[in-house]
N, C-alpha and C positions, 0 to 999 in steps of 0.2 A: 506668452504662454510661459510659466517656468516649469521646471520638473520638478517643485516642490509641491505644485498643483495638482499636476497628477499622479503624484504619490498621496495626498492625500485623498483625492477623488478616488480613485481605485479603492481603499480602502475604508470610505464610507459607502462606496456604490457594494460593496462585498455584504456589507454586515449590514445594511438601510438602517442605522444606527450612529445618531452624532456622537453621543457619551459615547457606547462600547470602542468606535473609531480612535477619537482621542485617547482612549485610556492604550490601545493597541498603540497606537503612534507614539505615546506618552506625550503630547501636548494639550492644552489646556481646549476644552470646546467652544471658546470663544475666537480663542485663533484660528482652530480648524474650521469653524462656521465662515469666520472673515474670508478666509482662502477660497472655500466652496463658490462664498456669494463672487469673489473679483473672478473665480472663472468663468460662472455662467454670464458675469458682464463681459469678460472677452469674446463668450462664444456668442451673446444676443441671444441663448435662449436660455428657461430652467431644464436642468438634467433630472431637477427628480420633483414627484408631484408630494406635495406635503399640506399635511392633513394635523390639525394641533400640531404635537412635538413628532407624528409618524412622517418617517420619510421614504416615500416608494419611487426607487429607479424609474424614471417614463422613458418612451420608445427613444429620445433625445440621449438618453443618457446610457439606454442600453448600446445601443452605436456608439458611442463614445468609447465607453469602457473598452470595444473589442478593440480598439485602435489605441487606446490610451494602455492598456497591458502588452500589445505588440510592439511598442514605443519603447515600455520597460523594458521587455524581454530581449530585445537588439541591442539595446544599450548596456543589459547586464552581460551576455553574451559577447559585446566588444570589449567589455572590462577584463573579463575573463579572459580572452584569449591574448589583450597585451599585455597581462599577468604569467600568462602561460610563455609568452615568445620572449620575455624579459629573464623566465628564469625565475619566475616567484611561484612556486606551489601553493595551493589553496590551503588555507589552514583547516577547512573542516569538510567534507563529502555528507550529501543529505542525500537517508536515504529511506526508505519506506517499503515496508515490509507485511506480508499477509503470513507468510512462511518462516519463524525466525529459528526454527532449530536447526538449522544449516548455518546459521550465522557469526556464533562463537568460533568454529573452526574454519570460518572464511576469512574471518577479520582477523585471526591470529597469521595466516599464510599472506595475509595484506601486511602487514604489520612487519612479518619480515624483510620486507621490500622497503615500504613507506613509513618509517614508525613517528613521522613528526606527523602524520596528518590525524585532525582528531574525526570521530563520528557523531551525524546526530540522527537517531534512528528515530521512527513513527511506525508503530503497528495502525492500518490503518484496512479500511473495505475499499474492493478494487473500484468502487467509481470515485472516493474520493482520491486515489493514488495517480486516477488519470486527470483527474483537474488539475492536480498541486504539480504532476508533468507537464502538464500544457502552458502553464504560468510561469514555468521554469524554478520551482520552488523545491524541486526535488530533482537530484540528479542522479537515478537510479530506484529501481522498484525491482524487487525479489518477490515476486506473486506467483500464486495457482491461479492464472486466469482465465478469464470467458474471451473471446475474441473478441478487439475494441475495433470500433469504428474508425475509420480516418487514417491516411498514411503520415499524419506526424509522430506515433508510438512508433518506436523502433521494438522487436520483440524479438527472444532469440530462447527458442523452448531448448532446456539444459540439461535436463533430467526427467524419467519419467517414474513417478514414485507409486507404489500400490498401496493401496490402503486396506487394513485392517478393524475388524473391528477389536475392542481393549475390553478385554474382562478380569475382574478381581481372581484373585488365585481358588479366592473357598466357592465360586462361581459355578452353577449346574451345567454352562458350560464348556468348564474351562479344561477339561479333557479331551475336548472335541477337537481334531485335526484341521478341520475346515468348516464352515457354515455356508449355508444358501441365505441370502437375505431375509424370505417368507420367514424362517424360521426367528427371525428377529422384531416380526410383527408386535410382538404383543412387551416389548423389552423398553424399560425407561432409559431416555440417553440422558447426556450432556455434553452440549455442544457450543459451538460458537454463534452467534445472530447473522443473522442473513446477511449477504452482501459479501460472504467471506466465500473465496473461489471452493473450499473443500468443503464447507457445508452445502453450496447450491449445487454442488455436484452429487454428494451424496442423498440430499434431499430428491434429487430429481434422478437418480438410477434406483431408489427404494420406490418410487411413485410409479416406473415402470415394473416393477417388481412386485405391483400391487399394494402397497399402503406407503402410508404418511407416518414418518418416526416420530413417536412419542418424547417430546422436551419435558428435562424436569430443569435443568436448568441451561442457559444460554447467556452466553457473557462475551468477552472482547478479548479474553487473554487464551490462547488456542494452549499454553503451555501449562494452564492449570487444570484440564481434563484428566493426564494422568493421574493425579495427585484426588480430584475426584472421583476417579474408578475407583482406587486404591482404597478410598473411605466408602465406596459402594453405594454414592448416593446414586449410578446410571453406568451403563456401558458408554462407551466411544469409539466416533471413526476416526482413526489416528493412523497418521501416513507413516510407511518404515521407517522414515529419516528422523522422525521425533522418540523414536522407541530411546531410552537411555537403558545400560546395564544395569541400572541400581534401581529401576523402577519396578515394585512388585506388583504387579500386571504382566496376563497374558496378553499376547498378540494374536489372533485367529483369522487366518486366511479367509476369502472371499470365493467364492466357486464364480458368482457372477461376471458376466463381463463387463466394464466400464467402470470399475473402482478404482481407475489409475491418476493421478492426477499428473499433472504436467506443472512443470515448475520454469518459471522465464524470467529473466533476465528485462525489466524494461529501462527504454529512457527516449527523449524527445529526441527524434531523428532530426529536428532541424537545428538544435543545438549544440553551441561547440563544446568539445568533449575536453577537457584538458589532458594532461599527460596521465597526473595520479586517476583520475577516473578511466582511462584506457590501462592503467594499470589493475587497477580494481576489476573491469570487465573482463581483463586476462586471467587472474586469479580465482572468478570466478566460476569460470568455462573449464577452468584448471581441474580443480576440486570437484565438481563432480563429474569430470570426465574419468577421477581417480577412484572414484567409488560408485561409478556405473558396473555393474555387473560383465560387460564386454569391454567395458573401457574407453567407449565409443563416446564423443557428444552430439547430442542431439542437435540440426539445425532445422 
């Protein structure tokens, strides 16, 4: 059994589509198909159910996928540990975020310490983040998470971020010092899609208050919400850290309890963390400690 066979199998198993897997691997479909066939011959069983041109991972394939992913994960960790011990810094840190408003400040502080490191950043839902963490494809996540099942995900809460309602300057509520949620039951809102921590938290707290927010816009980019509020498309629930002095909106405090998101740093607890990763984690903790009203880090 060859390492290449495992890599090809994992790609096909995740996509359940030979053409898409071949494109992602930058190989021909015929080469990929032959490699999978040789792997199945080595194992003595078919790993996929084939109906015409459709592929479906069967029970054998599902069980073997878990082992193959674990094997590649351990090999990747070994490679990273050797690079670290030999003094070779990683070229790139892989990050995923649901909360991007604080990222520029964090990266600025990190680059003061390690300016040669590049970043690859993805904006993902919480479920997508956990999947990539468990596969070893992401180094750290900065998120506003619900509790994550399993002890393989490390989680450090670094900041409690109050959520406000954002209104344009000319709105009828713009002169209010604070609001209760029930006063907003007839308003239209702009927000991110379900699956993002802040959206799920807001919906839950609003439902407890007796209503479900009416969304006129739902998207994947939290940073766009402020511009939509300025354009008077709808109101938005905005965390305090997302507000910029240049924004032409007003953030009004909410009287109701519960509208505070916890910002957390997540990582795979079984993954080897290189020195650059340890520096990044330290920078994140120090950054939020500096902006915390009490100066304390939340553990």
